Each structure stands twice: as C-alpha cells, then as structure tokens.
RODOVO-871177 format. One record per residue (C-alpha): chain; x, y, z; residue number from 1. Coordinates in Angstrom, 3 decimals. Layout:
<recs>
A; X; Y; Z; NUM
...
</recs>
This chain:
<recs>
A; 121.299; 30.613; 73.309; 1
A; 120.021; 28.774; 76.362; 2
A; 122.232; 26.213; 78.075; 3
A; 121.298; 23.760; 80.790; 4
A; 122.846; 24.201; 84.261; 5
A; 122.601; 21.719; 87.114; 6
A; 122.805; 23.074; 90.655; 7
A; 123.013; 21.226; 93.941; 8
A; 121.039; 23.097; 96.623; 9
A; 119.336; 22.383; 99.914; 10
A; 115.952; 20.761; 99.270; 11
A; 114.029; 23.294; 101.382; 12
A; 115.642; 26.193; 99.503; 13
A; 114.530; 24.699; 96.196; 14
A; 110.972; 24.120; 97.454; 15
A; 110.712; 27.682; 98.795; 16
A; 112.179; 29.101; 95.589; 17
A; 109.670; 27.168; 93.467; 18
A; 106.800; 28.524; 95.580; 19
A; 108.174; 32.043; 95.228; 20
A; 108.519; 31.655; 91.454; 21
A; 104.985; 30.291; 91.116; 22
A; 103.531; 33.113; 93.207; 23
A; 105.220; 35.634; 90.892; 24
A; 104.216; 33.788; 87.695; 25
A; 107.874; 33.278; 86.726; 26
A; 109.951; 30.196; 86.142; 27
A; 112.660; 29.470; 88.678; 28
A; 115.176; 29.420; 85.826; 29
A; 114.120; 32.922; 84.770; 30
A; 114.473; 34.269; 88.314; 31
A; 117.927; 32.736; 88.746; 32
A; 118.998; 34.060; 85.336; 33
A; 117.882; 37.575; 86.287; 34
A; 119.716; 37.351; 89.597; 35
A; 122.927; 36.229; 87.896; 36
A; 122.614; 39.061; 85.365; 37
A; 122.436; 41.547; 88.238; 38
A; 125.496; 39.990; 89.861; 39
A; 127.472; 40.141; 86.627; 40
A; 126.067; 43.543; 85.585; 41
A; 124.530; 42.188; 82.378; 42
A; 121.616; 43.842; 80.627; 43
A; 118.462; 41.812; 79.968; 44
A; 117.921; 40.595; 76.402; 45
A; 115.834; 42.794; 74.135; 46
A; 112.154; 42.314; 74.860; 47
A; 112.750; 40.653; 78.247; 48
A; 111.140; 42.147; 81.306; 49
A; 113.697; 42.679; 84.067; 50
A; 112.835; 41.106; 87.419; 51
A; 113.280; 43.497; 90.329; 52
A; 116.087; 42.419; 92.662; 53
A; 116.021; 43.670; 96.256; 54
A; 118.580; 46.300; 97.309; 55
A; 120.084; 43.823; 99.778; 56
A; 120.764; 41.257; 97.065; 57
A; 122.153; 43.978; 94.778; 58
A; 124.489; 45.070; 97.566; 59
A; 126.062; 41.612; 97.521; 60
A; 127.388; 42.295; 94.026; 61
A; 130.580; 44.245; 94.717; 62
A; 132.696; 43.289; 91.727; 63
A; 135.613; 42.616; 94.088; 64
A; 137.750; 39.672; 93.052; 65
A; 138.842; 37.562; 96.050; 66
A; 142.119; 35.669; 95.586; 67
A; 141.725; 31.894; 95.563; 68
A; 144.546; 31.465; 98.100; 69
A; 143.186; 34.051; 100.570; 70
A; 143.789; 33.092; 104.208; 71
A; 140.669; 34.464; 105.910; 72
A; 141.910; 33.731; 109.427; 73
A; 145.169; 35.606; 108.833; 74
A; 143.335; 38.560; 107.289; 75
A; 140.951; 38.721; 110.233; 76
A; 143.805; 38.397; 112.741; 77
A; 145.694; 41.199; 110.990; 78
A; 142.553; 43.334; 111.022; 79
A; 142.066; 42.806; 114.771; 80
A; 145.729; 43.516; 115.527; 81
A; 145.501; 46.783; 113.612; 82
A; 142.193; 47.715; 115.217; 83
A; 143.377; 47.179; 118.797; 84
A; 146.870; 48.704; 118.558; 85
</recs>
C-alpha cells in the first residue's frame, strides 16, 4: 500500500535529484523508496527491480541505534581524553 510522505529539503537538492531521476528513467519517489529500503534492510516487493545503491551510501546504514539524549560534545571530549592519556 502506497502512502504519501511530505519532505522538506533544500531546493537545489530537490532539483538535482529530479534531474538524476529523469536521467535514470525512474521517479524520484521510487529512488527514495529504494534508498530507504536499503537503510532499513527491506527486500524489494515481488516483481520490483532493485535500484543499485552506491557502496558509500550503503555504508551509512549501520543499524546502530543512537540514544536521543546523547551528548555528542561529552562523548567527543571523553574520546579525546582517552586518546591522549
């Protein structure tokens, strides 16, 4: 079942993405759906052709859950303190 999703993105990103989609004869929605499936490790629906995602983009999908209350500055400070002991 398809559901509508509204995204707020930089205008130039959208324009470039539309050009990319058109040059690959795909809809932008289809490309984004394929990307999200890769990130969430979902299989394409039966009969759907899978869009190839670059190794770099695939590497961004780690499956690691980051806590909502994570203090990045503290984590980085702790890392540096440990590194330069």
